[in-house]
C-alpha positions as CSV (number, residue, x, y, z in Angstrom):
1,M,0.0,0.0,0.0
2,E,1.3,3.4,-0.9
3,P,2.3,5.3,2.2
4,G,-0.2,7.9,3.4
5,A,-2.9,7.3,0.8
6,S,-6.3,8.2,2.1
7,D,-9.9,8.2,0.8
8,A,-10.4,11.9,1.5
9,A,-12.3,13.4,-1.4
10,V,-10.0,15.2,-3.8
11,E,-10.7,17.4,-6.8
12,V,-8.0,17.6,-9.3
13,Q,-7.3,21.0,-10.6
14,G,-6.1,21.9,-14.1
15,T,-3.0,23.8,-14.6
16,H,-2.9,27.5,-13.6
17,D,-3.0,30.1,-16.2
18,G,0.5,31.3,-15.6
19,L,3.5,31.3,-13.4
20,S,3.9,33.7,-10.4
21,P,6.5,36.5,-10.7
22,A,8.6,34.9,-8.0
23,L,8.6,31.6,-9.9
24,R,9.5,33.3,-13.1
25,A,12.4,35.1,-11.4
26,C,13.7,31.7,-10.2
27,I,13.3,30.2,-13.7
28,A,15.2,33.0,-15.2
29,Q,18.3,31.9,-13.3
30,L,18.1,28.2,-14.3
31,R,19.2,26.3,-17.4
32,L,19.0,22.8,-18.7
33,R,22.6,21.6,-18.2
34,P,23.1,17.9,-19.2
35,R,26.2,16.4,-17.8
36,H,26.9,14.7,-21.1
37,A,26.8,16.8,-24.3
38,R,26.7,13.7,-26.5
39,G,25.7,13.6,-30.2
40,R,22.3,12.1,-30.9
41,E,21.3,9.4,-33.3
42,G,18.5,9.8,-35.8
43,L,17.2,12.4,-38.3
44,G,17.1,16.0,-37.3
45,Q,19.0,15.4,-34.0
46,H,22.0,17.7,-34.1
47,A,23.4,20.7,-32.3
48,S,21.6,23.9,-33.3
49,R,22.2,27.6,-32.7
50,N,19.8,28.9,-30.0
51,R,19.3,32.1,-28.2
52,G,20.9,32.2,-24.8
53,A,23.5,33.7,-22.6
54,G,26.4,33.4,-25.0
55,L,29.0,36.0,-26.0
56,E,28.0,36.8,-29.6
57,F,25.1,39.3,-29.8
58,A,22.1,37.9,-31.7
59,Q,19.0,40.0,-31.0
60,Y,16.9,42.1,-28.6
61,R,13.7,41.0,-26.9
62,A,11.3,42.6,-24.6
63,Y,12.2,42.5,-20.9
64,E,10.3,39.8,-18.9
65,S,9.9,39.5,-15.1
66,G,12.9,37.6,-13.8
67,D,15.4,38.8,-16.3
68,E,18.6,40.1,-14.7
69,P,19.0,43.9,-14.8
70,R,22.5,43.6,-16.2
71,Q,21.0,42.2,-19.4
72,I,19.0,45.3,-20.1
73,D,20.3,47.6,-22.8
74,W,20.2,51.0,-21.0
75,K,21.2,53.0,-24.1
76,L,18.2,51.5,-26.0
77,Y,16.0,52.2,-23.0
78,A,17.1,55.9,-23.2
79,R,16.1,56.1,-26.8
80,S,12.8,54.1,-26.6
81,D,11.7,54.4,-23.0
82,R,11.1,50.6,-23.0
83,F,13.1,47.8,-21.5
84,F,14.9,45.4,-23.9
85,V,17.2,42.5,-23.1
86,R,20.2,41.6,-25.2
87,E,20.3,38.0,-26.3
88,A,23.3,36.2,-27.7
89,E,23.8,33.0,-29.6
90,R,25.1,29.8,-28.2
91,E,25.5,26.2,-29.2
92,S,22.9,24.0,-27.5
93,P,22.4,20.3,-28.2
94,V,19.8,20.0,-25.5
95,R,16.6,18.2,-26.4
96,A,14.5,17.6,-23.3
97,W,11.5,15.4,-22.6
98,I,9.1,15.8,-19.6
99,L,7.9,12.4,-18.5
100,L,4.8,13.0,-16.4
101,D,3.1,10.4,-14.2
102,T,-0.7,10.7,-14.6
103,T,-1.7,7.5,-12.8
104,A,-4.5,7.4,-10.2
105,S,-2.0,7.9,-7.3
106,M,-1.4,11.4,-8.6
107,A,-4.9,12.4,-7.4
108,Q,-3.7,12.2,-3.8
109,G,-4.0,15.5,-2.0
110,D,-3.7,16.8,1.5
111,E,-6.6,16.5,3.8
112,A,-6.3,20.2,4.7
113,A,-6.1,21.2,1.1
114,P,-7.8,18.6,-1.1
115,R,-7.2,20.6,-4.3
116,R,-3.5,20.6,-3.7
117,T,-2.9,17.3,-5.3
118,R,0.3,15.6,-6.5
119,L,-0.9,16.1,-10.1
120,A,-1.5,19.8,-9.7
121,A,2.0,20.2,-8.3
122,A,3.5,17.9,-10.9
123,S,1.8,19.9,-13.7
124,L,3.2,23.1,-12.3
125,L,6.7,21.7,-12.2
126,A,6.3,20.5,-15.8
127,R,5.3,24.0,-16.9
128,C,8.4,25.3,-15.1
129,V,10.7,22.8,-16.9
130,A,9.2,23.7,-20.2
131,E,9.7,27.4,-19.5
132,I,13.3,26.8,-18.5
133,A,13.8,25.1,-21.8
134,A,12.0,27.8,-23.7
135,R,14.1,30.6,-22.2
136,G,17.3,28.7,-23.0
137,G,16.1,28.1,-26.6
138,D,16.1,24.3,-26.0
139,A,13.6,21.9,-27.5
140,C,11.1,20.4,-25.1
141,G,8.6,17.6,-25.5
142,L,6.1,15.8,-23.2
143,V,5.2,12.2,-22.5
144,T,2.2,11.5,-20.2
145,C,1.8,8.0,-18.7
146,G,-1.4,6.8,-17.0
147,G,-4.6,4.9,-17.3
148,A,-5.5,6.8,-20.5
149,G,-2.4,5.4,-22.1
150,V,0.7,7.1,-23.4
151,S,0.4,10.6,-25.0
152,V,3.3,12.3,-26.7
153,V,4.0,15.9,-27.7
154,E,7.1,15.9,-29.8
155,P,10.0,18.3,-28.8
156,G,9.9,21.7,-30.3
157,T,10.6,25.4,-29.6
158,G,8.9,28.7,-29.9
159,P,5.5,30.1,-28.8
160,R,3.4,27.4,-30.6
161,Q,5.3,24.7,-28.8
162,R,4.6,26.5,-25.5
163,D,0.9,26.5,-26.4
164,R,1.0,22.8,-27.3
165,L,2.6,21.8,-24.0
166,Q,0.2,24.1,-22.0
167,H,-2.8,22.5,-23.8
168,A,-1.6,19.0,-23.1
169,L,-0.9,19.7,-19.4
170,S,-4.3,21.3,-19.0
171,A,-5.9,18.1,-20.3
172,V,-4.2,15.6,-18.0
173,R,-6.3,13.7,-15.4
174,P,-5.2,11.1,-12.9
175,D,-6.4,7.6,-13.8
176,G,-5.3,3.9,-13.8
177,T,-1.9,2.4,-13.5
178,W,1.5,2.8,-15.1
179,P,1.5,1.7,-18.8
180,T,3.1,-1.6,-19.8
181,A,6.5,-1.7,-21.5
182,T,4.7,-2.5,-24.8
183,Q,2.5,0.6,-24.4
184,L,5.5,2.7,-23.7
185,A,7.7,1.4,-26.5
186,P,6.6,3.9,-29.2
187,A,7.3,6.8,-27.0
188,W,10.6,5.4,-25.7
189,N,11.8,4.9,-29.3
190,R,11.4,8.7,-29.9
191,I,13.7,9.5,-27.0
192,A,17.2,9.5,-28.5
193,R,20.5,8.6,-26.9
194,G,21.8,11.8,-25.2
195,D,18.3,13.3,-24.7
196,L,17.5,14.8,-21.3
197,V,14.5,13.2,-19.6
198,V,12.9,14.9,-16.6
199,G,10.6,12.5,-14.9
200,I,7.9,13.9,-12.6
201,G,5.8,11.7,-10.4
202,D,5.6,10.0,-7.0
203,W,7.9,7.2,-8.1
204,F,6.5,4.7,-5.6
205,D,5.5,2.4,-8.5
206,D,8.2,-0.1,-9.2
207,A,7.2,-0.4,-12.8
208,A,7.7,3.3,-13.3
209,V,11.0,3.3,-11.5
210,V,12.2,0.4,-13.7
211,Q,11.4,2.5,-16.8
212,L,13.5,5.4,-15.5
213,L,16.4,3.1,-14.9
214,Q,16.1,1.6,-18.3
215,L,16.2,5.0,-19.9
216,A,19.3,5.9,-17.9
217,H,21.1,2.6,-18.7
218,A,20.3,3.2,-22.4
219,G,22.2,6.4,-22.5
220,R,19.5,8.9,-21.8
221,E,20.3,11.4,-19.1
222,V,17.5,11.2,-16.5
223,L,16.5,13.6,-13.7
224,A,13.7,12.7,-11.3
225,L,11.3,15.0,-9.5
226,Q,9.5,13.2,-6.8
227,V,6.2,14.8,-5.8
228,L,4.9,14.0,-2.3
229,T,2.1,15.4,-0.1
230,A,2.4,17.1,3.3
231,D,0.2,14.4,4.8
232,E,2.6,11.7,3.6
233,R,5.5,13.6,5.4
234,E,3.6,14.3,8.6
235,F,0.8,11.7,8.9
236,L,-1.0,13.8,11.4
237,F,-4.3,11.8,11.4
238,H,-5.9,11.9,14.9
239,D,-8.7,9.4,14.4
240,G,-9.5,6.0,13.0
241,R,-10.0,5.9,9.2
242,R,-9.9,3.8,6.1
243,F,-6.8,4.2,4.0
244,I,-7.1,3.2,0.3
245,E,-4.4,2.5,-2.3
246,P,-5.8,4.5,-5.3
247,E,-4.5,2.2,-8.0
248,S,-5.2,-1.3,-6.6
249,G,-8.2,-0.3,-4.4
250,E,-6.6,-2.2,-1.4
251,A,-7.9,-0.8,1.9
252,L,-6.6,-0.7,5.4
253,L,-8.6,0.2,8.6
254,G,-6.5,1.7,11.3
255,D,-6.0,4.3,14.0
256,G,-3.9,7.3,12.9
257,P,-1.9,7.9,16.1
258,A,-1.2,4.2,16.5
259,L,0.0,3.8,12.9
260,R,2.1,7.0,12.7
261,A,5.5,5.8,14.1
262,G,5.5,2.7,12.0
263,Y,4.3,4.5,8.9
264,L,6.9,7.3,9.1
265,A,9.7,4.7,9.5
266,R,8.5,2.7,6.5
267,F,8.0,5.9,4.5
268,E,11.5,7.2,5.2
269,N,13.0,3.8,4.4
270,A,11.1,3.7,1.1
271,R,12.4,7.2,0.2
272,R,16.0,6.2,1.0
273,A,15.8,3.0,-1.0
274,L,14.4,4.9,-4.0
275,A,17.2,7.5,-3.8
276,A,19.9,4.9,-3.5
277,R,18.5,3.0,-6.5
278,L,18.3,6.1,-8.7
279,V,21.7,7.5,-7.7
280,A,23.3,4.1,-8.4
281,A,22.1,4.5,-12.0
282,G,23.2,8.1,-12.3
283,V,19.7,9.6,-12.0
284,A,19.6,12.9,-10.1
285,L,16.7,13.1,-7.6
286,A,14.9,16.0,-6.0
287,T,11.8,16.0,-3.8
288,H,9.0,18.5,-4.0
289,W,6.3,18.6,-1.2
290,T,2.9,19.8,-2.2
291,D,2.8,22.5,0.5
292,A,6.2,23.9,-0.5
293,P,7.2,26.5,-3.2
294,A,8.4,24.8,-6.4
295,D,11.6,26.8,-6.6
296,A,13.6,24.6,-4.2
297,A,13.2,21.4,-6.2
298,L,13.9,23.2,-9.5
299,R,17.1,24.8,-8.1
300,A,18.2,21.4,-6.8
301,L,18.1,19.9,-10.4
302,F,18.8,22.9,-12.6
303,G,20.8,25.4,-10.5
304,G,24.4,25.9,-11.3
305,H,25.6,23.7,-8.4
306,A,23.6,20.8,-9.7
307,R,26.0,20.3,-12.5
């Protein structure tokens, strides 16, 4: 049984319309930085010139919240009374995929905030990763995995790609179990050697973890964002209740205070075992709690110190 799952009613929210100014400011400082800049196999998979923080001037663009003041062209501001940022060209071989868990377990929320579900938090993180890629000029795609099957948005760049990803993320709903290897094969074949894969989910399903490990062993660079609820971390249930595993339907009747110590020990052991398993395969792992800001987990994976 998944730790901390309860039958409290939850309503899954769609993605928000936009990112907060604080989150955009964080994103502006982050870049996709794969540890291995390997060449990729297949058609159309080559290094391309993108807009970024290089040395050779390429173009101006309008200032956005989160841009560093040192990037503003003050002489142009004096002439136009508008803020513009200088962009430069850089070589970027990054092609990123967001791998999003949309199984039934992602519907889990906190009892004090039922709308604050794993999937709502995971969708926000996915939009952040897509925005980091967009700001760096890197291609980004999406694979959603759940009871509805496997859905793929091919990697791309530009405003239309941002709209495609936003539309796909707005449509996700938690349902069913992790797809089989056969169901995943067509999507996996599109992820080329050297691509960057950012997996976002709870990662308590062994079948899902096995797929992450297989991607890593096959030469794909894999980063994992584990999304967990505050109730899972604290287990502050003060009465008897019925706990339900959302994907199998397995139920457990128990008293919250009596179960807490044992549950917390098993939960921590499960987290440590997962971390050891991923690290051994070269997969970087960061944890996001649903009651915490998203920036800490993003900085852990994409901040300068992470590489």
